[in-house]
N, C-alpha and C positions, 0 to 999 in steps of 0.2 A: 504494500500500500504506500509506504513511504517513498519507494523507488518510483512508483507511478506518479505521485505528486511532484517529485523532483523532475521527472521527465516532462511532465506537462508544463511546469514552471519554466523549464529550459526552452521548450518550444514557443511558449508565449513570449518569453524574453527575446528570442531570436526574431519572431514576427514583429514585435514592437520595434526592435532595432532596424530591421529591414525597411519597414514601412515608414518609420519616422524620418529616415534619410532619403527616401525615394519618393519623388513626386509622380504619382500615377495620373496620366492625362489621357483623355480620349483623343482620337486622331483629330477631331474637330478642334479641341482645346489646344493641341500642339500647333496646328497650323495657324490658329488665331494668335497664339503667343509669338509665333515666328513670322507673322505677316510682313513685318518690316525688315526682315533679314535679307537685305539686298546686297549682293556681292558683285564684284566686277563682271563676272561671267553670267549674271542673271539676266534673263529676258524680262522686260518690264512693260507695263502699260500705265497710263495715267487716267485718273477718274476725277470728274468734277460733278457736283450736284448743285443745281441752282434753281431758284424760284423767283427771280427778279421781275418777271413779267406781271406778277400780281400787283405791283405798284402802279402800273398803268390802268388796272381794272379794280382798284381798291374798293370801290363801292359795290362791286359784284362779289367780293370775297365774303365767305361765311363769317358773320360777326364774331363767332367763337374763336376764330383763328387770328384775329387782329391784335396779336401780341407778339413781342419779339421772340418768345420761346418757341413759337411756331413759324413765324416769318422773320428771319434775321434781317437786321437793318440794311445790310448790303445785299440781301437776296442770295447769299451763298450758304447753303447747308453744309457743303463740304468743298473747300477750295481744292484746286488741282493737287492731287496726291499720287505718288508713285506706288505701284503694287507689283509684286513678283508675279510673272505670268507662268502658270503651270501648264503642262501638256493638256490640250483639250479644253482649256478655259474658254467660257463664253462671256458675253457682256453681263449676263445674269450672275454668273459665278463671281465675277469681280465685284459687282454691286452687292451681292449677298455677303461676301467676306468683309467688304468695307463698312457696311452698315452695322454688322455685328461687332466688328472691332471698335468702331467709333460710337457704338450704342445709339444709333439713329434708328428710330422706329420705321418699319417698312411692312407693308402688307401686300401680298400677291397671291394669285391663283393660277392654276394650270388651265389654259383655255384649249379645249379639244378642237374648237373651230380653227385655231391657228397652230395647233400642235406645239405650243410654246407657253412659257410663263408670261403672265400679264401682270404688270406692276400697277396695283390699284392706288397705293398711297405711299409716300415717303415723308417722314418727319411730321406726321399727322395731317398732311396736305393730300387730299384725295381728288380723284376725278370728280368733276362737277362742283367742287368747292368754290370755284371762281367763275361760275357760269356753265351753261349746258355744253360748251365746246372745250372745257378745260380738262386737263389730265397730264400724265407724264409721258414724255417721249425721250428717245435716246438718239444720239448721233455718234458715229465713229469717224474720226479724221474729217470732220465737217460735213459728213453725208448722213442723212436720215435713211436707214435701211427700211424697206417696206416689208419687214418680217420680224417675228418675235425675238426678244433679247436672249432667250435660251437657245436659239438656233444660230446666233452669230458667233462664229469662232474667231478668236482674236489672234493677232500677230504681234511680235516684238515691236514696241514703240507706238502702238495704237493709242490714240487720244479718245477717251469716252467722255461724253457729256450727257448727263441726264438733266433735262430742263422741263420745267412746268410750263405748259402752254395754256393760254386762256382763249385761244382762237383757232383750235384744231390745227396747230402747227404754223399758221401764217405769221404769228407774232414772234416766232423763233427761227424763221428762215427755212421752213420745210417746203421745198419747191414742189415735191410731188403732191402735196396737199393743195397747192394754189389752184384755184379753179374748181375745187371740189364743192 
């Protein structure tokens, strides 16, 4: 009996020693912890999230959002930030990592119609919060792709901008929407 207690105490002591000095992380936690580990040989992309268009349509904005905690004074939710590009990353993957890392609220759904993720809201600013033609759009290298963000595969050096539109893209320079 005494030997069993000693053996059990030894096992418990070893487990306490191992786990106290070892930080156990999920894969997701590891990548979020190392999101900014950019090395010389890293492929990277840049991400910006802005909502400055709401200032031109301030009267249309949902009154509950007319505070700086929702709409930053400069319209920048996330200024241009560099992120490591991993094999197979899409626009959505980078946005998802960035908002989780920076603790920015985001809500999205998978749209079967587009076979892609659809971003409904970022930083508590949702589609239709600034009129019936408002919502989130993205561009890569100055071009607005006409397909979902989880279908757009990125390349080294790409510049991603998520912008809030109040006029179905016309107010942010989306040319394929002009005339719609």
